[in-house]
Structures are given as structure tokens and as C-alpha cells.
C-alpha positions in Angstrom: 116.2 97.4 111.1 119.5 97.8 109.2 119.6 101.2 107.5 121.6 99.8 104.5 118.9 97.2 104.0 116.2 99.8 104.0 118.2 101.9 101.5 118.4 98.8 99.2 114.7 98.3 99.6 114.1 101.9 98.6 116.3 101.5 95.5 114.5 98.3 94.6 111.1 100.0 94.9 112.3 102.8 92.7 113.5 100.4 90.1 110.7 97.8 90.0 107.7 100.0 91.0 108.9 103.5 89.9 107.6 104.9 93.2 107.4 108.7 93.6 106.6 108.9 97.3 108.0 106.9 100.1 105.5 106.4 102.9 107.1 105.7 106.3 104.7 104.1 108.7 104.3 101.2 111.0 104.9 101.3 114.7 105.7 104.9 115.3 108.2 106.2 112.7 109.1 109.3 114.8 110.7 107.0 117.3 112.9 105.3 114.7 116.5 106.3 115.5 117.5 106.3 111.8 114.5 108.2 110.4 116.5 111.3 109.5 119.0 109.2 107.4 116.1 107.4 105.6 114.3 110.7 104.8 117.6 112.2 103.5 118.3 109.2 101.4 114.8 109.1 99.9 115.0 112.8 99.0 118.4 112.4 97.4 116.8 109.7 95.2 114.2 112.3 94.2 111.3 110.9 96.2 108.6 112.7 98.2 108.5 111.5 101.8 105.3 110.9 103.7 105.3 110.2 107.4 102.3 108.4 108.9 102.3 109.0 112.7 100.1 109.1 115.7 101.7 112.5 116.4 102.3 111.9 120.1 106.0 112.9 119.9 105.5 115.5 117.2 106.6 119.0 118.3 107.1 122.2 116.4 110.9 121.6 116.6 110.6 118.0 115.3 108.3 119.3 112.5 110.8 121.9 111.5 113.5 119.2 111.4 111.4 116.9 109.3 110.7 119.8 106.9 114.4 120.7 106.7 115.2 117.0 105.9 112.7 117.2 103.0 109.6 115.5 104.4 106.7 116.6 102.1 103.7 115.1 103.9 102.6 114.2 107.4 99.5 112.1 108.1 98.4 112.1 111.7 96.2 109.2 112.8 93.8 110.4 115.6 91.0 108.4 117.0 89.1 108.1 120.3 90.0 104.5 120.7 93.7 105.4 121.1 92.9 106.3 124.7 94.9 109.6 124.6 95.1 111.6 127.8 92.4 114.4 127.9 90.7 113.0 124.7 87.5 111.3 125.7 85.2 113.1 123.2 85.3 114.4 119.6 85.4 117.9 121.0 88.6 117.1 122.9 90.0 115.3 119.8 89.2 118.5 117.8 91.2 120.5 120.3 94.2 118.1 119.7 93.6 118.4 115.9 93.7 122.2 116.4 97.0 122.0 118.1 98.4 120.2 115.1 96.9 122.6 112.7 98.5 125.5 114.5 101.8 123.7 114.5 101.7 123.3 110.8 100.6 126.9 110.3 103.7 128.0 112.2 106.1 125.7 110.3 104.5 125.8 106.9 105.8 123.9 103.9 104.7 120.4 104.9 101.3 118.9 103.7 99.1 118.1 106.7 96.6 115.2 106.5 94.5 113.4 109.1 93.3 109.8 109.2 90.8 108.2 111.5 89.0 104.9 111.7 85.2 105.0 111.5 83.3 102.5 113.8 79.6 101.9 114.1 79.7 103.9 117.4 81.5 106.9 116.1 80.0 107.4 112.6 77.5 109.8 114.2 80.5 112.1 115.0 81.5 112.5 111.3 79.5 115.8 110.7 81.4 117.4 113.7 84.7 116.2 112.4 84.0 117.2 108.9 83.0 120.7 110.1 86.4 120.9 111.8 88.2 120.1 108.5 86.1 122.6 106.7 87.1 125.3 109.2 90.8 124.3 108.9 90.9 123.8 105.1 93.6 126.4 104.8 96.1 123.9 106.4 94.5 120.4 106.2 94.9 119.1 102.6 93.3 115.7 103.1 91.3 113.8 105.6 91.0 110.1 105.3 88.3 107.9 106.9 89.0 104.2 107.0 86.2 101.7 107.9 86.8 99.4 110.8 86.7 95.8 109.8 86.8 92.9 112.3 89.7 90.5 111.6 87.7 87.6 113.0 84.0 88.5 112.4 82.8 85.1 113.5 84.2 85.7 117.0 83.1 89.4 117.3 79.9 90.6 118.8 77.4 91.3 116.0 77.4 95.0 115.2 76.0 97.0 112.4 78.5 97.2 109.6 79.5 100.6 108.1 79.5 101.0 104.4 81.4 103.3 102.1 78.1 104.6 100.9 77.2 105.8 104.4 80.4 107.8 104.8 80.0 109.1 101.2 76.5 110.4 102.0 77.6 112.1 105.2 80.5 113.8 103.3 78.2 114.8 100.5 75.7 116.3 102.9 78.2 118.1 105.1 80.3 119.5 102.2 77.7 119.6 99.5 80.2 117.9 97.3 81.1 114.4 96.1 84.3 112.8 97.6 87.3 112.7 95.2 88.1 109.1 96.2 86.4 106.3 98.1 
């Protein structure tokens, strides 16, 4: 993608949508060769910058670089279905989440968030995952659960569908609070 075209799109979004935050996602943004230039441009325009990543290439050095460029938020998408090495259970995923929490504790100054997709076969793990977020609330500002939806439900095997209410009830029970958004 041409950097100048992206800059023009940022300018257009500021003008017609009055955006305050530029979210950079899609594919893996940390692999984009002109990411630093786009972050710097967005910050010069007064925007906050959010990076949505799978975190595979995120290191403490890269996080420090993103911070110095002006990145304000990083959302790490972690889920079992991604088939990551040494991550075949939620316990192992929590070890990986812990690694990221420690990294953000070291670097400081960038908002850490996690996102995961909830499937019929992993909804039972939400209490364990929520417990992880509770224990790391000093560094994790948001956790986002998205509900898996079949693109072609007529071709998919019939599975029980997950509802927002199911997730809401689990969050309410585990935190003894009501979610702020759902």
C-alpha cells in the first residue's frame, strides 16, 4: 500500500469523520514496512494510535519503539484456534498473556488490551480467562470477547449458538459487576 495514499485516507477520515483514534489492523500490522511512518503521521495529526496485533512479533524492543513513536494502545488477539506453538490449553494461553503483561509492565505508557473469539467449545474457559484479567488488572485496561459467527451457517455443522447474554452472565458472576459495554 502506498504510504501517501494512506496519509490522504487519514486526512480524509479526520475531515469527514472527525476521528480521534486511528486503529491499525488487518493482516499483521507489525509486519508492515511503513508502520512507523504511519504512526508518526497520525500522531502529528493529533490522533491516538491503536495497533491490533496477534503479538507474534512483539518484543520489548518493538514495544518501546511503538511507544516512542506515539502509539497509545495495543490490542493483542490471542485465541486457542490460532495454533500457536506451546499453546494448546487456556493455561498455556494465560502463560503467553502473562508474558505480554510483563512486557507492558516493563515498558509502561501504552494501554494493553486483549481480544479473543468465544466459540461454543471455549465458552466454558471464560471464568479462568476472566480470573487472569482480574489478577492483571494493574496492566490490562480492557478485555474484549467477540462471538464467533459462521459466515455460511447453512453449510456449517449445527452447533449451539453463543449469545451476548451468556457472556454477560459469566462476566457478571466472575466479577460481580455489570459489563460496561456489550
